C-alpha positions in Angstrom: 101.4 169.8 151.9 98.0 169.6 149.4 98.8 171.1 145.7 95.8 171.9 143.7 95.9 173.6 140.3 93.5 176.1 139.5 91.4 175.1 136.9 88.0 177.4 138.0 86.9 179.6 141.1 84.6 178.4 143.7 82.6 182.0 143.8 81.9 184.9 141.7 82.8 186.5 139.5 83.5 183.0 137.9 84.8 184.7 134.6 88.0 186.3 136.7 91.1 186.3 134.5 92.9 186.8 138.6 92.0 187.1 142.0 93.9 187.9 145.0 95.1 184.8 146.9 92.7 185.4 149.7 89.7 185.3 147.2 91.0 182.5 144.7 91.8 180.0 147.5 88.0 179.8 148.7 86.7 176.5 148.3 89.8 175.0 146.5 91.0 173.0 149.5 88.1 171.2 152.2 89.6 173.1 155.0 89.7 176.3 153.6 85.9 177.3 152.9 85.6 180.5 153.4 87.2 183.9 153.4 88.6 183.9 156.6 90.2 181.1 157.0 92.1 181.5 153.9 93.2 184.7 155.1 94.2 183.0 158.7 96.1 180.7 156.6 97.8 183.0 154.6 98.8 185.3 157.6 100.2 182.1 159.0 102.4 181.3 155.8 100.9 178.1 154.8 99.5 178.9 151.7 101.8 179.0 148.8 101.5 180.2 145.1 104.1 178.6 142.4 106.1 177.5 145.2 106.3 180.5 146.5 104.7 182.1 150.2 102.0 183.9 149.2 100.7 187.2 150.7 97.0 188.9 151.1 98.4 191.1 148.4 99.5 187.8 146.1 97.6 187.8 142.5 96.5 184.3 141.6 95.6 183.5 138.0 93.9 180.3 136.3 96.2 177.5 135.8 98.4 178.7 138.6 99.8 175.9 141.7 98.4 176.5 144.8 99.6 174.6 147.5 98.3 174.4 151.3 100.8 172.9 154.2 99.1 173.0 157.5 98.0 170.2 159.8 96.4 171.9 162.2 93.3 174.4 161.1 90.5 172.6 159.6 87.8 174.7 159.2 87.4 176.7 162.2 89.2 173.9 164.5 91.8 172.4 165.5 92.5 168.7 164.8 93.3 168.4 168.5 89.3 168.4 168.8 89.0 165.3 166.4 89.0 162.2 168.4 92.4 160.5 168.1 91.4 156.7 167.8 88.1 155.9 165.5 85.8 153.4 167.6 86.0 149.4 166.1 82.6 149.6 165.8 82.6 152.5 162.8 84.8 148.7 160.8 81.1 147.9 159.3 82.9 145.5 157.0 86.1 143.4 156.7 87.5 140.3 155.2 91.2 139.6 154.1 90.8 142.1 151.2 88.6 145.0 152.0 87.2 146.4 154.4 84.2 149.3 154.5 84.7 152.1 157.7 82.1 154.7 158.5 83.7 158.5 158.5 82.4 160.8 160.8 81.9 164.1 159.6 84.7 166.7 160.4 87.5 164.1 159.7 89.2 164.3 156.0 89.6 160.9 154.4 93.1 160.4 153.7 95.9 162.9 152.6 99.1 164.5 154.0 97.1 165.5 157.5 97.8 165.0 161.1 94.0 163.3 161.5 92.7 161.2 158.8 90.2 158.6 158.8 92.8 156.1 156.7 95.6 156.6 159.2 93.1 155.8 162.0 91.6 152.8 160.5 94.8 151.2 159.9 95.0 151.0 163.2 92.2 148.5 163.5 92.3 146.7 160.0 94.3 143.7 160.0 96.6 142.8 157.0 97.1 139.3 156.1 100.9 139.0 155.1 100.1 135.4 153.3 98.4 136.9 150.5 101.0 137.8 148.0 99.7 140.9 146.5 98.9 142.3 150.3 100.0 146.0 151.0 101.9 147.2 153.8 98.7 149.1 155.0 95.0 149.5 153.8 94.2 152.4 151.4 91.0 154.0 151.0 90.0 153.9 147.6 87.3 156.7 147.5 87.0 160.0 149.6 84.3 161.8 151.4 84.1 165.5 151.7 85.4 166.6 155.4 82.2 167.7 156.3 80.3 164.4 154.7 79.5 161.8 157.5 79.1 157.7 155.7 81.1 154.3 154.6 84.5 154.4 153.0 85.7 151.3 150.9 89.3 150.4 152.1 91.3 147.9 149.8 94.2 145.6 151.5 95.4 144.0 148.6 97.0 145.5 144.9 94.5 143.6 143.4 91.2 144.6 145.5 92.5 148.2 145.1 92.7 147.8 141.2 89.3 146.2 141.0 87.5 148.5 143.1 89.2 151.6 141.3 87.9 150.2 138.2 84.3 149.7 140.1 84.0 153.4 140.7 85.3 154.6 137.2 83.0 152.0 135.5 80.1 153.2 137.5 79.4 149.9 139.2 79.3 150.8 142.8 76.1 152.6 143.9 76.1 155.0 146.1 73.1 156.3 148.4 73.0 159.6 149.7 70.6 161.7 152.3 70.7 165.5 152.4 68.3 168.4 154.1 68.1 170.9 151.4 66.7 174.7 151.5 63.3 175.2 150.7 60.7 172.7 149.2 61.1 171.6 145.2 58.0 171.3 143.3 58.6 167.8 141.9 58.6 164.7 143.7 61.4 163.1 142.0 64.2 164.3 139.6 67.1 163.6 137.3 69.2 166.8 137.9 71.9 166.6 134.4 74.2 169.5 134.5 77.8 169.4 133.1 80.5 170.0 135.8 83.4 171.2 134.8 82.6 170.2 131.4 82.1 166.8 132.3 78.8 164.8 132.3 77.3 165.0 135.6 74.0 162.9 136.8 71.9 162.9 140.1 68.8 161.0 140.7 66.9 162.8 143.7 63.8 161.4 145.7 61.9 163.4 147.8 61.1 162.0 151.2 59.4 164.8 153.4 59.6 168.6 154.1 59.2 170.4 157.4 59.9 173.6 159.1 63.0 174.9 159.3 64.8 178.0 160.7 66.2 180.5 158.3 64.6 178.8 155.6 61.2 178.2 156.5 60.9 175.1 154.9 63.9 172.4 154.4 63.3 168.8 152.5 64.6 166.2 153.3 66.2 164.4 149.8 67.5 161.2 148.9 70.4 161.5 145.9 71.7 158.6 143.7 75.1 160.6 142.3 75.1 158.2 138.7 78.6 160.5 138.0 81.1 161.4 140.9 82.3 164.4 140.1 84.0 167.2 142.7 81.1 168.3 145.2 78.2 167.1 142.3 75.5 166.7 145.2 76.1 170.2 146.8 76.7 171.8 143.2 73.6 170.1 141.6 71.4 170.8 144.4 72.5 174.7 144.5 72.1 174.8 140.7 68.5 173.5 141.0 67.7 176.5 143.8 67.7 174.0 146.5 71.8 174.0 148.5 72.0 171.8 151.5 71.9 173.2 154.8 74.5 174.1 156.3 76.0 174.6 153.0 79.4 177.1 153.3 80.2 177.3 149.5 77.4 176.6 147.4 74.5 177.7 149.9 72.6 181.2 149.8 74.1 184.1 151.8 71.7 183.5 154.7 72.6 180.4 155.8 71.9 177.8 158.9 74.6 178.2 161.4 73.4 174.9 163.3 75.4 171.3 162.9 77.5 171.8 159.6 76.8 170.2 156.3 73.5 168.0 156.6 74.5 165.9 153.8 75.1 162.1 154.7 75.9 158.8 152.4 74.3 156.0 153.9 74.5 153.1 151.4 77.1 151.2 148.9 76.3 148.7 146.8 78.7 146.6 144.7 80.5 143.3 144.0 83.3 142.1 146.1 86.3 142.7 143.9 87.7 139.0 144.6 84.7 136.7 145.4 82.0 138.5 143.1 80.1 138.7 145.7 77.0 141.0 146.2 77.4 143.3 149.1 75.1 145.7 150.4 76.7 148.2 153.0 74.0 150.4 155.1 74.9 153.0 157.8 72.8 154.7 159.8 72.0 158.7 159.6 74.5 161.1 162.1 72.2 162.3 165.3 71.9 165.7 163.8 69.2 164.1 161.3 67.5 162.4 163.8 65.0 164.9 164.7 64.2 165.2 161.2 63.4 161.5 160.3 60.9 161.5 163.9 58.9 164.3 162.3 58.7 163.1 159.1 57.9 159.2 160.6 60.6 158.0 158.9 62.9 154.9 160.2 
């Protein structure tokens, strides 16, 4: 069971004081990105409002608690379609204190779900029981959106978990993302500083190249360095400047490219080891769907 307190709406009208459940729950859970997926979950009895099973006639107000309890349906496909085991090659860094594991698009990082990266990674990660503050199993310190590909840091000890969490909170971990966005921006680089949820949010964007693309005529590959870490920050910032990410079902235009999902991937993490203070740079390859794009742009 996953719960959220409704603090804002994820689609227009944003100023509404209440909405029907099938409208209010859109985008509140990664697994329910669309009106269709929400309605299906409601009909199947998996959505609750303030502890009471919701119906399509239920109204939701701001500050209500909406809960979602379904382990199978995930954005139009079942977890049965996701490989139940990640390959050992997806563990790109590991020692006695931390690990870094690649999360593929389509799997949830962690939580009360049948299939998560955290559960699958723990089938491979080794815990050193001789370390006094070692944990029973490793935990993912941060999350990536379900649709996003990229490296996730795990902690194996309490001290490593605490130090890594502090590093994220204090913006000491540098994250690099690559995204394909709709259209062709008029800038070569830009710093987007637009508040999200009344909090400071900064994303630095660099243009890598533009190519022809179905539906949108042109699409542009960009590198994004998020300085802050707000919910869906990169997706919301890019949409706010008129260039949403290709395949973004939540923040994109009404006309969408329905090809290969969200074209967003984390490709790098630069941080200090939480115990040894060693500088670590993790770099991972883009998922296969980006290969045609990078080839056209003559990028490595």
